[in-house]
N, C-alpha and C positions, 0 to 999 in steps of 0.2 A: 394792543398786539402783544403776544407773548414773546419771551426772549427767543424761543425756538423759531417762531415765525419770522421774527425780525432777522435772525441769522440766515434763515433760508432766503429771504428777500435780498439780503446783502450778497449772498452767493450768486443769486440770479442776476443782480445788477453788475457784479464783477465779471460774470460770464459774458454778459451783454457788452460791457465796455471793452473787455479784452478781444472779443470777436470783432467788434466794430473797428478797433485799432488795427488788428491784423488784416481785416478786409481792405481797409483804406490803404495800408502800406502795400498789400499785394496788388491792388488795382493801380497804384501810383507807379510802382516799378514794373509791373507786368505789362503796362501799356507801352513800354519802350521796346520796340521791335515786335517780332511775331509772337502771337499768343500760342503757347504750347500746352500739352496735357498736364504738365506740372502745375500750371495754374488751376486746372480743373481739379486735380487732386488736392490742392490747397483749399479750394472752395468747399469740397466735400468734407475735408477735415474740420473746417470752421463750422459747417452746418452740424456736424456730429457733436462738436463741443457745445454749441448752442442747444441742441436737443437734449444733451446729457445733463446740463447744468441749469437750464432755464425752465421755469414752470410758470404757466399762465396763472394769474391770481385767481384763487377760488374762494367762494363764500364772501365776496366783497361786492358792494354795489358798483355799477359801471360808472364811476365818477370821472370828471375831466382828467384827474391825475392818472387813473387807470387807462383811459383812452390814450393819453400821451405815452404811457409805458408800452402800450400795444403798438402804437405808431413807431416807436423807437425799435422794438424788437422786429417789427415787420420790415423796417428799412434796413437793419443790419442783416437780417436773413436774405433780403433781396440782394444786397451787395455780395454776400458770400455765394449766393446762387449764380450771380452774374459771372463770377470767376469760372463756374462750371460751364456756363453757356458760351463764354467767349470763344473757345476753340471751335465749337459747333457753328456759331455765327460766322466766324472767320472762314470756315470751309464753305459755307453757303455763299458768302460774299465773293469768294474766290471764283465761283462759277458765273458771276454776273459780269456785266460790261465793265463795271468799275474794277473788278478783279483782273479782267483781261488788260485794262489800262495799266495796272500795276505790273503785269508780266511784260508788257511792252516797255515800260520805263526801265525795268530790270535788264531787259535784253539790250536796250540802248546804252545803259550804263556800262554793261560788260563789253559791248562793241567799242565804245569810246575808250575804255581802258586798253583794250588790245591794239587799237590804232594809234594810241598816244606815243609819240616818238620818245618822250621822256620816260614813260613806263617801259618801253622796250629796252632803252639803255639801262634802266634800273634792273631789269631782269638779267641782262647780260652781266652787270656788275655782281648781282646776287649769285649767279652761277660761277663766276670767276672766283668769288670769295668762298665758295663752298656752302653757301647758305641755302641753296636750292639745288635739287638733283635734276639731272637730265639737261637737255638743251634749253637755251633761253626761251624759245617759243613755247616749250611745255610748261615752264614756270609761269610765263605770262598767261597761258591758257588757264592754269589752275587759279591764278589770282582773278582772272575775269569771271570764272564760275563762282568763286567765293563772293565777288562783288555782286553778281547777279542774285545770289541767294540772300545777301544782306539787304540789298535794295528792295527785293520782293517782300522779304519779311517785314521790313520797316513800313513799306506801303500798305501791305495787308493789315498789319497791326494798327496803324493809324486809322485806316478805314473802318476796322472793327470797333475801335474805341469811340469813333464818332457815332456809332449806332447802339452802343451798349446802354445808353440811357433809356431807350424804349423798353427792352425787356426788364430792366431794373425797376422802372416806374410801374409796369404792369404787375410784376411779382410783389412789389410792396403793396399795391392796392389790393390784390387778391389775398395776400397774407393778412393784411389788417382786417379785411372784411371777415375772413375765416376766424381770426382770433377774437374779434368783437362778438361774433355769433356764439362762439364757445363760452365766452365769459358770461354773456347774457343768459345762455341756456343753463349754465351751472347756477347762476343766481336766482333763476326763476323757480317757484315751487313745483314739486313733482306734479306732472300732468297738466301744467298750465303753460301756454306759450309765453315766451319772454315778454312780449308786448302787452300781455294781459295781467301781469303781476301787479297787485295793488301797490300804488305809490311809485311804480317804475316810471322812468322818463324815457322819452324817445331818444334814440342815438343821434338824431339830427338836432 
């Protein structure tokens, strides 16, 4: 391998490693609470980095090492794409019975806050100190609405995180199959199907 090719592969691996690290961090911290569209924007940015700096190996035999590299890039791309899909999946789950359960839990939490005598006294104290505007009932109502949003977001976020493995696994499998086909196609002689190349081995 020439020095230029070795440098290119180093850049490819650095892009792969950096994208993997960023995707894992984003998934770890993004799963706390509701998935928002900032997570989707992060996933798109990671996919763009991977597309800009990673190139599939060309002109090399589809060896086990190449297959491992393809599996790695497919897994990383799937993690980044999962960030894009998370808000969409969350919106879909919100319309299911599980989503309605989350809404019920959020409403119960808000009602419990408003009916709690200790919270009512706390609202009165907050108004007396000037920390909250308006009457104590309005301050308590605002706190209840905030509690409802928080509980709903946490519930929907947890529900979505529970199902993210399914699209991630599907995307990784599809990405690996496509990358493997492209590598075999590039390695095959012109006009010959990849499986008919003399001396080629089966991917299985």
